[in-house]
Every structure is written in C-alpha cells, then in structure tokens.
N, C-alpha and C positions, 0 to 999 in steps of 0.2 A: 754509340754516343749516338746520341741526336739526332731521326733522321738514318741510320742507317738501321733500318728496317728489314731487308729481303737475305735470307739464308740463303749461303751456299757454300756447298761444300767441295773441297778442292779435291781434283780428281784421283791423283796421286796417290796419297793419305786419307784423304778421304774426312781431313779437317771441316771444321766447323767457322764458316766465320757471317759475317754483316758486310755490306755494301750498301747504300742511295741506290733511289728508281732510276739512275742515271745508270747505273757501274758499265750493265749488259751494253751500251751507245759507245759508251767514255771504251771501254775494253778488250780486245778478243786479239785473236790470231796468239799474237809473240808476246802481246801486252801482257796480256787471262794468262798468262804461261809464268808471264814475272813475278808479278801480285800472289801468282798462286803459292812459289816459290818461295816466292816471301812468306807468305804466312805460314809456311810448312819450314822453315827454318827458323821461324820467331816459336812454334809451337813445340818442335822440337828440344829449343834454345829451353822455353820455359820449363819442358819438361826433364832434363836432365838438372835444372838449378835446383828446384824440389825433391828430386833421390835424393840429388848431392847435399838439402838442408837434411832431408829424416835422413839420412847415414848420419848426421853430425847427434843425433838428439840421440 
C-alpha cells in the first residue's frame, strides 16, 4: 500500500515484506520478531490456501 516502499526480508524464512520509512525506528527486538512472525504466519497460511485451491481443480 501507499508509503510501504522499504523492502525487508524475514530472518527465519526469508519472506519479503514492505514497510514504511519509520519501521526501523518503531520496531526492534521482540516487537520486530513479532512482526516477522506475523508476516511468516500469513505467508504460510496463503501458501496452504493456494495449495488447497489447486488440489480442488
């Protein structure tokens, strides 16, 4: 979405996501890990959903 132009990659799974310019000021340590965990959870959920849809075809 608008303003989310800075590319980042999660440390664990290497999932790409985009943040605004203040992200590194607002998130670090535990809060960064929580954000990245949420990004990865969403990624895995979407992957599972897409796989399920393909199996239905």
